N, C-alpha and C positions, 0 to 999 in steps of 0.2 A: 527939274534940271532946265534951267532959262537957256532960252535958244535965241541967239544973236543972227539974225539975218543980214548976209553981208551984200548980196547981188541974186537978183531974178531977171531972167531973161523968158521971152515966148519962144518954145521952139518945137517944132513940127508938130503942131495941135497938144500941146503941153506946157507944163514949166519947168524950166531948171532953175534952182536956188544953189547958193553957197551958205555955208550954215557954220556958226562956231558956236561952242557949247564948252563947259568945264567939265572935264573926264576926274570923275574920284578915282578910278583904276589909275591914269597918270599922274594926276595931279596936276596938269595942265592942261590950256585951251586945246581943243581940238576942231580942225576944220573937215567938213566934208560936204560933198555936192549929192542930191536927190534931183531925179527927174520923175516929176508928176504926170501921167496922161490926164486928157481931159475926161469927163466923165463920172459917174458914179463909186467911189470906193466902198469898202478896202479891194486895195488890188494887189495882188501878188508881187513880191518885189525878190530881187536880185542885189545882190551885195557885189561889189567887184574889187577885190584888193591887186594893187599895184605893185612893181617890183622896186629894186632897188635905185634909189636917188629920186625917185619918183615923188610927187603930192597928191594931193586930192586933184589937181588939174591936168594932170598929163591925160587920163582917162575921161576926164570929161571932155576936153576939145580934141583930142587927137582919136577917139576909138570908133566914131561915127555911127554909137548905138542908139540914138535918140529915134531917128526915123523906124528903127525895128521896134523900140521900146513901147513906141506912140502907137503902131498897126495891132502890137501884141496885146496893149492892154497893160503893161510892166512898170513898175518903179524900179526904177534901177539908182542903185545908192554908192558911191566912191568915197570912202573916206582916207585920210593921210596915211603915210604908212609909219610914222612914228611920233612920239612927242617932240614939240621945239620949244626955243624960247631960252630965257637968260636962266640960267642955272640948272638949264637940261645939259646932261652930260652927251660929247660928242668927240669923234676921231678926224684926225685930216684925211682917212682915207676914205672912199666912196661907197665900202660895202662893209662900213662899221658905223653906228652912231647915226646920227638925224638922216632920216631917210632911208634907214637900213632896219627898221625895227624887228625885221621877221617873224612879225607874230605871234610871240611867246612872251612868257613872263619872267623877265631877268631875277636873277636871284643873287647876282655877284656886283659888289661896288664897283664902279660908280654909276650903275645900271640900273641897279633894282630900284630907286626911289620913283622913276619916271617911265622906265620901259617895259610896260607890262600890256603889251599890244593885244596878245590874246584875251586876256579880259576888258578890255577897251571893245575889241568887235564883237564878242560874245554876250557882255553885259550892258557896257553905256551905250554904246551906238543902239542896240536894242531898244534900249528905253527910250532914247532920243527920239527915235522913228514911231515908235509904240504911240507917244505922248503928241507928238505933233503932226503927223503924216495920216494920210488913210491907207495903211499897210494890213495887211492882214498876218500876224505873226505865225499862224499855222502855215502859210504858204509862203514860204520864203526859201530863196538857193542863195550859193556861193559861187564864185567863180574868180580868177585871178590870173596874173601873169607873173612868171617865173619865181621870184621873192614871193610873189601874192599868190602864184597857182600852189607853191609849197602852203602857205596859208590857208587858202580855199582846201585844200584835200585835209590837211590835219585838223583844221577847226571844225571841217564836216564830219571826219571820222570820230571827234572827241565829244562833239556835242550835235548830235544827230537829232536830238529834239528841237533845236532850233534852225535848223538847216536842211531842209527836206530835199533838196536837189543838189549836185555839185557837178562842176566843171573845172577845164584850167587849160591854160594856154602855156607851153613851155615852161611846166612847171618843174622846182627843183625839188625832187620826188624822193630824193633818200639826203638830206643834208648832213648827214653824221658821214657820208662817204663821199664828199665833194668838198674841193678848197674853201668855196664859200660860206659852206653850213659849219666847215671844221672851225673856221676864224670865227663865225659871229658866235658857234654854239659855247667855244672854249670862252669867250670874254663875256656873255651874257648868264653863262649856267655854269661854268668853272671846268675843271678837270675831268671831272668824274663822268665817263662818257656813259656810264648808266643813264644818267638823269639825261640825257640827253634823245633817248629812244620814246620817249613819249610824244617828241617833236618832229619824228621821221615818218611820213605816211606810209612807206614802204613797209617799214617795220610794223607800225600798226596795222597795216592791213593783212600783214602774215600773222599777227598775232590775233586777226579774228576780231578788230575793232569793228564796230557799227554793223557787221555783217548780216545783210539779209535787209538793211534801211534803205538802201539804195540799187533801185532795179537795172541802173544802168549809170557808170560813170565816163563822162566824155573827155578826150584830151587831145587837142593839136598840137602838134610838134613839127616845126619845120626843119627839113633836113640840110637846108644850107645856113643852119644856125649856129654860128660861131662857139657857142657854149656849149653845146650837144653833149659831145663825149666828154668833156672833162666836168661839167656841172651839174646837167640834167639829167641824162643817163635815164631814159623813160622806161627801159628795159627791166629795169629794178622794180617798179611799180606792176609792169606788166607780170614779170613773173610772180609777184606776191599775189596778185589777182588771181591767177591762174592756180596758186598754191591753194586758195580757199573757196575756189569757186565763184568768185566775185565778177558778175559782167562788168568788162569794160570794153570802153571803144575809143581806141587810141589810132588816130590818124597820122600817118607820116606824110608832111607835105612837100613834095621835089619842090625846089626853088626857093622856098621860102624862110626867112631869115628869124631874128629874135627881136623887131622894130614893131610899133604900131600901125604899119602897113600892113603886117601878116594878122594882126588884132582885127583891123578894120574889115580884113578880107572874111574873116568867118564870125565875128561879133552875133551876126543874123544868126546864123546857125546855132551858137551856144545860146542866146535869148531865146530861141523855138524852143530847143530843148528844154530849158527849165521850165516854159510856160505850159509846156505838153505836161509836166510832170507836176507843177504846183496845181494844173486845173483851172 
């Protein structure tokens, strides 16, 4: 899988790069960023999945992650949120189409040919990392924000052999029960709601997915988040974890909203959480 280097920058005793490669899953070029600390690898790695409207750039520029990653000896990876380009389906709304891939494999037209973000993150991105960077695939975690928090939770529960630790910031924990998820799943997966359940973290957890694979799951949720009650509903995942006795650390943060200021505040905690579990 050929990799094109678009940019590199020295940053906090490490190197940040922006890369592009062609994904077999999406059939399109895909971009991602990788931060590699100085030193001898292979390193443990954490993948961050961003939210609606974002590209690989949002986390890379705004999250303030790399000083922490350098001290912890972590590779940090941030892929784009959807396929893009000429011939790729799109929608005029911010919450569907390009920038809103929802980390699932679409089955419906016009989305199915390219919108295969679950396969991209779980397969093609893994291959690019193994072949080009000093990462240890046996020590890899996943985290994300909002739509990306949904992606982190569901991919961890569905692919526990690939992801060995999991956390999330303000995740959509049950997309089958919120407007964002219902809109996206109707478009990408069709009207049969039974097909949606495999992409709902709360339903997956309640069904025992990956039970016993994670000693703890960390979620931070701001209580001043405008989307808390209508879209995010962390209590649904909390109830599912309690039902199957999965340990969950759900930290409700007074005064914090849905922005990257919230992520900046707690990204160090999340990276340390992953580093402890990845060894």
